[in-house]
C-alpha positions in Angstrom: 120.7 170.8 161.9 118.0 172.1 164.2 116.3 173.8 161.3 116.2 170.5 159.4 115.0 168.5 162.4 112.3 171.0 163.5 109.6 169.9 161.0 110.1 166.2 162.0 109.9 167.0 165.7 106.7 169.1 165.2 105.2 166.2 163.2 106.1 163.8 166.0 104.5 166.0 168.6 101.3 166.3 166.6 101.1 162.6 166.0 102.0 161.6 169.6 98.4 161.5 171.0 97.3 159.2 168.1 100.4 157.0 168.6 99.6 156.7 172.4 96.0 155.7 171.6 97.2 153.1 169.1 99.4 151.6 171.9 96.5 151.5 174.4 96.7 149.8 176.7 100.4 149.6 177.6 99.8 149.0 181.3 97.1 147.4 183.5 93.5 148.8 183.5 91.7 149.4 186.7 88.0 148.3 186.9 86.4 150.1 189.9 83.7 148.1 191.6 81.6 150.4 193.7 80.6 147.7 196.2 82.3 145.5 198.7 84.6 142.5 197.7 82.6 139.3 197.5 79.3 140.9 196.6 77.4 140.4 193.3 79.1 143.3 191.6 82.6 142.0 192.6 81.7 138.5 191.4 80.4 139.8 188.1 83.6 141.9 187.6 85.8 138.9 188.2 83.9 136.8 185.7 84.4 139.5 183.0 87.9 140.6 183.6 89.9 137.5 182.5 88.5 137.7 179.0 88.8 141.5 178.9 92.4 141.1 179.8 92.9 138.5 177.1 91.4 140.8 174.5 93.2 144.0 175.6 96.6 142.2 176.1 96.9 143.8 179.5 95.6 142.8 182.9 92.3 144.4 184.0 92.6 144.7 187.8 89.4 144.7 190.0 89.4 147.4 192.7 86.6 147.6 195.2 85.7 151.2 196.3 82.3 150.8 198.1 80.2 153.6 199.6 77.1 155.7 199.1 75.1 153.1 197.3 77.6 152.8 194.4 78.3 156.5 194.0 81.7 156.6 195.7 83.3 154.1 193.3 81.9 155.8 190.2 83.2 159.1 191.5 86.7 157.6 191.9 86.6 156.8 188.2 85.2 160.2 187.2 88.1 161.9 189.1 90.7 159.7 187.4 92.5 160.9 184.2 90.4 160.5 181.0 92.9 158.0 179.5 90.9 154.8 179.7 93.1 153.2 182.4 90.3 153.6 185.0 86.8 152.4 184.2 83.9 151.4 186.5 81.2 148.7 186.7 78.3 150.9 187.6 74.9 149.7 188.7 71.4 151.1 188.6 71.9 152.5 192.1 74.9 154.6 191.4 74.0 155.6 187.8 70.2 156.2 187.7 68.7 156.0 191.2 71.0 158.1 193.3 70.7 161.1 190.9 66.9 161.1 191.6 67.4 161.0 195.4 70.5 163.2 195.9 70.7 166.8 194.8 74.4 166.9 195.7 75.7 164.2 193.3 79.4 164.5 192.6 78.9 163.6 188.9 76.2 163.9 186.2 75.5 160.5 184.7 74.8 161.8 181.2 77.5 164.5 181.2 80.4 162.9 183.0 80.2 159.2 181.9 80.6 157.3 178.6 78.6 154.1 178.4 80.6 151.1 177.2 78.1 148.2 177.4 75.4 146.7 179.7 77.1 143.9 181.6 74.2 142.0 183.1 70.5 142.3 184.1 69.6 140.9 187.5 65.9 140.2 188.3 64.6 141.0 191.8 61.9 138.9 193.3 59.5 139.6 196.1 60.2 137.0 198.7 58.9 135.9 202.1 60.5 133.8 204.9 59.7 130.1 204.8 57.9 130.2 208.1 55.4 132.8 206.9 51.9 131.7 205.9 52.1 133.5 202.5 52.2 131.4 199.3 51.1 134.0 196.8 51.3 137.7 196.3 47.5 138.0 196.7 47.7 136.4 200.1 50.5 138.7 201.1 48.7 141.9 199.9 45.4 140.8 201.7 47.3 140.3 204.9 49.0 143.7 204.6 45.6 145.4 204.0 44.1 143.6 207.0 47.1 144.5 209.3 48.3 147.9 208.2 51.8 148.8 209.4 52.3 145.4 211.0 54.2 143.6 208.2 57.7 144.8 207.3 59.9 144.4 204.3 63.7 144.3 204.2 65.9 146.1 201.7 69.6 146.3 201.1 69.7 149.9 202.4 68.0 153.3 202.2 67.8 154.4 198.6 68.7 151.0 197.2 66.7 149.5 194.4 64.9 147.0 196.8 63.9 150.0 198.9 62.5 151.8 195.9 60.8 148.7 194.7 59.1 148.2 198.0 57.9 151.8 198.1 56.7 151.5 194.5 54.7 148.4 195.4 53.2 150.3 198.3 52.3 153.3 196.1 50.6 151.1 193.5 48.7 148.7 195.8 48.0 151.1 198.6 49.3 148.7 201.3 51.0 149.9 204.5 54.2 147.9 205.1 57.2 149.1 207.1 60.7 149.4 205.5 63.6 147.8 207.4 66.9 148.6 205.8 69.9 146.2 206.1 73.5 146.7 205.1 73.6 144.3 202.1 72.0 141.1 200.8 73.5 138.7 203.3 72.0 140.3 206.4 68.7 140.7 204.5 68.6 137.0 203.8 69.5 136.2 207.4 66.6 138.4 208.6 64.2 136.5 206.4 65.5 133.2 207.6 65.2 134.1 211.3 61.8 135.7 210.9 63.0 139.1 211.9 61.2 140.4 208.8 58.4 138.8 206.8 59.1 140.2 203.3 62.2 141.0 201.3 63.4 142.3 198.0 66.9 141.7 196.7 68.9 140.6 193.6 68.2 137.1 192.6 71.8 135.8 193.0 71.7 136.6 196.7 68.5 134.8 197.3 68.8 131.9 194.8 70.5 129.4 197.2 67.8 129.9 199.8 65.0 129.7 197.2 66.4 126.4 196.0 66.6 125.1 199.6 63.0 126.2 200.2 63.9 128.3 203.3 62.7 131.4 201.4 59.8 131.6 199.0 59.4 133.9 195.9 55.9 135.3 195.3 56.5 137.4 192.2 59.4 138.5 190.0 60.0 142.0 188.9 61.0 141.1 185.4 59.1 141.5 182.1 58.8 137.7 181.7 59.1 134.7 184.0 62.7 133.7 184.6 64.2 130.3 184.0 65.6 129.9 187.5 62.0 130.3 189.0 59.7 129.2 186.2 56.7 128.8 188.5 57.0 132.3 190.0 54.6 134.8 188.3 55.6 138.2 187.1 54.4 141.4 188.7 52.1 141.8 185.7 50.6 138.4 186.2 49.8 139.2 189.9 48.1 142.5 188.9 50.9 144.9 189.5 51.9 145.6 185.9 53.5 149.0 186.7 56.3 147.5 188.8 59.5 146.3 187.1 62.4 145.9 189.4 65.3 144.6 187.3 68.6 145.6 188.7 71.6 145.9 186.3 75.3 146.5 186.0 77.1 148.2 183.2 80.6 149.3 182.3 81.3 153.0 182.0 84.3 155.2 181.3 85.0 158.9 182.0 83.8 161.5 179.5 86.7 163.0 177.6 88.4 159.7 177.0 89.6 159.5 173.4 87.2 157.9 171.0 89.7 155.2 169.9 90.3 154.1 173.5 86.5 154.0 174.3 85.9 151.9 171.2 88.7 149.5 172.3 87.4 149.2 175.8 83.8 148.6 174.6 84.9 146.0 172.1 86.9 144.1 174.8 84.0 144.3 177.3 81.4 142.9 174.8 83.9 140.2 173.8 84.2 139.1 177.4 80.5 139.2 178.2 79.5 137.3 175.1 82.1 134.6 175.6 80.0 131.4 176.0 81.8 130.3 179.2 81.5 133.7 180.8 77.8 134.0 179.8 77.2 130.5 181.3 78.8 131.5 184.6 76.7 134.7 184.8 73.6 132.7 184.1 74.5 130.2 186.8 74.7 133.1 189.2 71.2 134.2 188.4 72.1 137.1 186.0 71.1 137.6 182.3 74.3 138.5 180.3 74.3 141.8 178.5 76.8 142.9 175.8 74.8 145.5 173.9 76.2 148.4 171.8 77.4 151.7 173.2 74.4 153.5 171.6 72.0 151.0 173.0 73.4 151.2 176.5 73.3 155.0 176.4 69.7 154.9 175.4 69.0 152.4 178.1 70.6 154.6 180.8 68.6 157.6 179.7 65.4 155.7 179.8 66.2 154.3 183.3 67.0 157.8 184.6 63.5 158.8 183.5 61.8 155.7 184.9 63.3 155.7 188.3 63.1 159.4 188.7 59.4 159.1 188.0 59.1 156.3 190.6 60.9 158.5 193.2 58.6 161.5 192.5 55.3 159.5 192.4 56.1 157.5 195.5 57.5 160.6 197.2 60.6 158.7 198.3 62.9 160.5 200.7 66.3 159.4 201.9 68.0 161.2 204.8 
């Protein structure tokens, strides 16, 4: 009997990985958000996951694992089994900026991660407090040149995209303004409102309520074109700083080594969610441009962003302790 059963058992063992992939997912999927609960990344994840859950037939659970500018959460995913049950919502900070700043990265973006799709692009404006006298980028730069070192700009932390954007502007324009890091967008906005700092750079969703209220003014937007939320605010190119593009972005990634069939299933579910009209509308209302590109397009985008931000870090000689 064993002799007769052995071929069937061997065939079952050979087919088992494929059968397991066909059944994916048969339990909840973790989506690691590498920033604190309630922040822009967390909000974005919670907009996407209901439709992803619907498409996959299993719940996609959001889990916040903040730290190291987005690196900690991505590293949690990289260290999880390569079975598709743990994915991450990475950002520019953790995927393309930190590799240029930190020689001791726990993962290699191109080697250890598999891009699924770009989730959203988030423009970053240069803003000033409502009590400041600056109503244009030209006025701000003229004041900075007249008072070197006396004006300061706020960022969401050392090595963050706002920090790099500020240093990039300094390198291109030659102005001397002082960097003041804060622990996130909320304290940055508070510092602008109280006059603790004159200038700030941050993701548009964080600043949009204050911009609409008029308590903070936007002088330029770091996007290729003007954005619909701030149609009267010029682009960096329009104010003569064509080199500077400060779009932030978020994208879904899985661990390298995950079976192709599972990667394809996850990517399809993510694109389905992001392109859902209701989800896209909610993203837009938050100040984000919905993504949903192909895996190949997102992979090419990440590679280009690594080169771009690495070049900015080198040219501006940006150091983070």
